[in-house]
C-alpha positions in Angstrom: 0.0 0.0 0.0 1.0 3.6 -0.5 1.8 6.0 2.3 -1.2 6.8 4.6 -3.6 9.0 2.7 -3.7 11.8 5.4 -0.1 12.5 4.7 -1.0 13.5 1.1 -3.9 15.8 2.1 -6.7 13.3 1.5 -9.9 13.4 3.4 -11.6 10.4 5.0 -14.2 10.5 2.2 -11.4 10.4 -0.4 -9.9 7.3 1.2 -13.3 5.5 1.4 -14.0 6.3 -2.2 -10.6 5.1 -3.3 -11.0 1.8 -1.4 -14.7 1.1 -2.0 -15.7 2.1 1.5 -13.2 -0.2 3.2 -10.5 1.1 5.5 -7.9 -0.1 8.1 -8.4 1.1 11.6 -4.9 2.6 11.7 -5.8 4.8 8.7 -9.0 6.1 10.4 -7.2 7.7 13.3 -6.3 11.1 11.6 -10.1 11.8 11.3 -11.9 9.7 13.9 -11.0 8.5 17.4 -11.2 4.7 18.0 -14.2 5.3 20.3 -16.0 7.1 17.4 -15.3 4.1 15.1 -16.7 1.7 17.8 -19.8 3.8 18.0 -20.3 3.7 14.3 -20.2 -0.1 14.5 -22.3 -0.3 17.6 -25.0 1.9 16.0 -25.1 -0.3 12.9 -23.8 2.3 10.5 -20.4 0.6 10.0 -19.3 -3.0 10.2 -16.0 -4.8 11.0 -15.6 -7.8 8.7 -12.1 -8.5 9.9 -10.0 -7.5 12.9 -8.7 -4.0 12.2 -10.7 -3.6 9.0 -13.9 -1.6 8.7 -16.5 -1.0 6.0 -18.5 2.3 6.1 -21.9 0.7 5.7 -23.9 -2.2 7.1 -25.1 -4.0 3.9 -23.7 -7.1 2.3 -20.2 -6.7 0.8 -19.7 -6.4 -2.9 -17.1 -8.4 -4.7 -14.9 -5.3 -4.9 -15.3 -4.7 -1.2 -14.5 -8.3 -0.4 -11.2 -8.0 -2.3 -10.3 -4.8 -0.4 -11.2 -6.5 3.0 -8.9 -9.4 2.1 -6.1 -7.1 1.0 -6.3 -4.8 4.1 -6.5 -7.8 6.4 -3.1 -8.8 5.1 0.3 -7.5 6.2 2.2 -4.6 4.6 3.3 -5.5 1.1 0.4 -7.8 0.4 -1.1 -7.8 -3.1 -4.0 -9.5 -4.8 -2.6 -12.3 -7.0 -3.3 -15.2 -9.3 -6.6 -15.2 -11.2 -8.0 -12.6 -8.8 -5.5 -10.1 -10.1 -5.7 -11.4 -13.7 -9.5 -10.9 -13.8 -9.0 -7.3 -12.6 -6.5 -6.9 -15.4 -9.1 -7.9 -18.0 -8.6 -11.7 -18.3 -12.0 -13.4 -19.2 -13.4 -16.9 -18.7 -11.2 -18.1 -15.9 -12.6 -16.4 -12.8 -12.4 -18.0 -9.4 -14.8 -17.6 -6.4 -12.1 -17.2 -3.8 -9.7 -14.2 -3.3 -6.0 -15.0 -3.9 -3.6 -12.9 -1.9 0.2 -13.0 -1.9 2.1 -11.8 1.2 5.9 -11.4 1.8 7.7 -14.4 3.2 8.0 -14.3 7.0 4.9 -12.1 7.5 1.8 -13.2 9.4 -0.8 -15.2 7.6 -4.3 -13.5 7.7 -7.2 -15.8 8.0 -10.6 -15.2 6.4 -13.2 -17.5 4.8 -12.9 -17.3 1.0 -9.3 -16.1 1.0 -6.3 -18.1 -0.2 -2.9 -16.8 1.0 0.4 -17.5 -0.7 3.9 -16.5 0.3 6.5 -15.0 -2.0 10.0 -13.4 -1.6 9.6 -11.6 -5.0 7.1 -8.8 -4.7 9.0 -5.9 -6.2 7.8 -3.4 -8.8 8.7 -5.9 -11.6 5.9 -8.2 -10.3 3.5 -5.9 -8.3 2.1 -2.9 -10.2 3.1 0.3 -8.4 -0.1 2.3 -9.1 -3.1 0.1 -9.7 -5.8 0.0 -7.1 -6.3 -2.3 -5.3 -2.6 -3.3 -5.3 -2.1 -6.5 -7.4 0.5 -8.4 -9.2 1.1 -7.6 -12.9 -0.6 -9.7 -15.5 2.4 -11.9 -16.4 3.2 -12.7 -12.7 -0.5 -13.3 -12.0 -0.9 -15.9 -14.8 2.4 -17.7 -13.9 1.3 -17.8 -10.3 -2.2 -19.0 -11.1 -0.8 -21.7 -13.4 1.6 -22.9 -10.7 -1.1 -23.1 -8.1 -3.5 -25.2 -10.2 -3.9 -28.9 -9.4 -4.7 -30.0 -13.0 -2.2 -29.6 -15.8 -4.9 -28.9 -18.4 -6.2 -25.8 -16.5 -2.6 -24.6 -15.9 -2.0 -24.7 -19.7 -5.3 -23.0 -20.4 -4.4 -20.1 -18.1 -1.2 -19.4 -19.9 -2.6 -19.8 -23.4 -5.7 -17.7 -22.6 -3.6 -14.7 -21.4 -1.8 -14.7 -24.8 -4.8 -15.5 -26.9 -6.8 -12.6 -25.3 -3.8 -10.3 -25.9 -3.4 -9.5 -22.2 0.2 -10.5 -22.0 3.2 -11.2 -24.3 5.1 -14.5 -24.2 8.3 -12.7 -23.4 6.7 -11.1 -20.3 5.5 -14.5 -19.1 9.0 -15.9 -19.6 10.5 -13.0 -17.6 8.0 -13.5 -14.8 8.7 -17.2 -14.7 12.4 -16.6 -14.4 11.9 -14.4 -11.4 9.5 -16.9 -9.8 12.2 -19.4 -9.1 11.5 -23.1 -8.6 7.8 -23.7 -8.5 5.2 -26.4 -9.2 4.7 -27.0 -12.9 7.7 -24.9 -14.0 8.4 -27.1 -17.0 4.7 -27.2 -18.0 4.4 -23.4 -17.8 7.5 -22.9 -19.9 6.2 -25.4 -22.5 2.8 -23.6 -22.6 4.5 -20.2 -23.1 6.4 -21.7 -26.0 3.2 -23.1 -27.4 1.5 -19.7 -27.1 4.4 -18.0 -28.8 4.2 -20.6 -31.7 0.6 -19.8 -32.4 -1.2 -22.6 -30.6 -3.9 -20.6 -28.9 -5.9 -23.2 -26.9 -5.3 -26.6 -25.3 -7.3 -28.5 -28.0 -5.2 -26.9 -30.7 -2.0 -28.0 -28.9 -3.4 -31.6 -28.8 -4.3 -31.4 -32.5 -0.6 -30.6 -33.2 0.4 -33.8 -31.3 -2.0 -35.7 -33.7 -0.4 -34.0 -36.7 3.1 -35.0 -35.7 2.0 -38.6 -34.9 0.5 -39.0 -38.4 3.6 -37.4 -40.1 1.7 -34.4 -41.5 3.7 -31.3 -42.5 3.9 -28.3 -40.2 0.9 -25.9 -40.9 0.6 -22.1 -40.8 -1.1 -21.8 -37.4 -3.7 -19.1 -36.8 -3.4 -18.3 -40.5 -5.3 -15.3 -42.1 -7.4 -16.3 -45.1 -8.9 -13.4 -47.1 -12.3 -13.8 -48.8 -14.8 -11.3 -50.2 -16.7 -11.6 -47.0 -13.8 -10.5 -44.9 -10.6 -11.9 -43.2 -10.9 -15.2 -41.4 -8.5 -16.8 -38.9 -8.1 -20.5 -39.1 -6.7 -22.6 -36.2 -4.6 -24.7 -38.6 -4.1 -24.1 -42.3 -1.9 -25.6 -45.0 -1.7 -22.9 -47.7 0.0 -25.2 -50.2 -2.9 -27.7 -50.1 -5.7 -25.2 -49.4 -6.7 -27.3 -46.5 -7.3 -26.3 -42.9 -8.9 -27.3 -39.6 -10.8 -25.6 -36.8 -11.1 -27.0 -33.3 -14.3 -25.9 -31.5 -14.6 -25.7 -27.8 -17.7 -25.2 -25.6 -18.0 -21.5 -26.5 -19.1 -22.5 -30.1 -22.3 -24.0 -28.6 -23.5 -20.4 -28.2 -25.9 -19.7 -31.0 -24.5 -16.3 -32.2 -20.9 -17.7 -32.2 -22.2 -20.9 -33.9 -23.9 -19.0 -36.7 -20.8 -16.8 -37.3 -18.6 -20.0 -37.5 -20.9 -21.6 -40.0 -21.0 -18.5 -42.1 -17.2 -18.4 -42.1 -17.0 -22.1 -43.0 -19.4 -21.6 -45.9 -17.4 -18.6 -47.2 -14.1 -20.6 -47.1 -15.7 -23.7 -48.7 -17.2 -21.7 -51.5 -13.7 -20.5 -52.3 -12.5 -24.0 -53.0 -10.8 -24.7 -49.6 -11.1 -27.9 -47.6 -11.9 -26.8 -44.0 -12.3 -29.6 -41.5 -14.1 -29.0 -38.2 -13.5 -31.0 -35.0 -14.8 -30.6 -31.5 -12.3 -30.3 -28.7 -13.7 -33.6 -27.4 -12.8 -35.4 -30.6 -9.3 -33.9 -30.5 -8.9 -35.2 -26.9 -10.6 -38.6 -27.1 -10.8 -39.7 -30.8 -7.4 -38.9 -32.0 -7.1 -41.8 -34.5 -10.4 -40.8 -36.1 -9.3 -37.1 -36.4 -5.8 -38.0 -37.8 -7.3 -40.4 -40.4 -9.7 -37.8 -41.7 -7.0 -35.1 -42.0 -4.7 -37.5 -43.8 -7.4 -38.4 -46.3 -8.2 -34.7 -47.0 -4.5 -33.8 -47.4 -4.0 -36.7 -49.8 -6.9 -35.6 -51.9 -5.3 -32.2 -52.0 -2.0 -33.6 -53.3 0.0 -34.4 -50.2 2.1 -37.5 -50.4 
């Protein structure tokens, strides 16, 4: 946290506005005596959700206020982290119900339902953004941490790939954050996922499709290729320009009707242009790999590949 707000000429209202109505007891003292704060709580105008932390209303806490409570309940140097911080930075589709907090090694561990506390010896400005509110780790560090904390490898890979796919972070930034992270769970997996993202494999099913391609001896494609048609520019997951053949791997998001219609329109445009575009579900890529590989080989042979 920054220096106490009263030292910069802020009013109590300014601090409450900045912190969504949540404040530490130590920061209240320039404006209110401790007895005044106790009276606000006793009269039901304020509440104390955690020792030493107050909220200037008596209603249920919002998600934003819950994050501030967890942060202010932590020791100096604490920062929101992992997917909690990544979501605040704009990452979509991977939110978690709990609040993840990173605190300096050797400091006390705050306890609160719904809060997960991690320790770190690397919480400098390279990893914790110096001006964002509430204080949180930078996107690259947030994603690397979240991937390391995950139990399942598939979700760890998805976190890294999603950050790059959504253009929230660059592979080089992830690599730098991982180098500062030191030894951690899943280090090799995270490094591999960063390399996959840098090579254009933008989702876990696409990575598994590439494993099928190598097993069947198919040539390396132009991943995430741009194909221009009169109807616009289209991005294909995998495309072999020499053979005018490509594939698309569909996840659960394609079951949404607006997205489904757009994908069908795109497929029709490409097919009308003489291209072979094969479409597979992510389930098939994971569980029917022989079937997927055989179909791609047949299409490529028809296109002239030997």
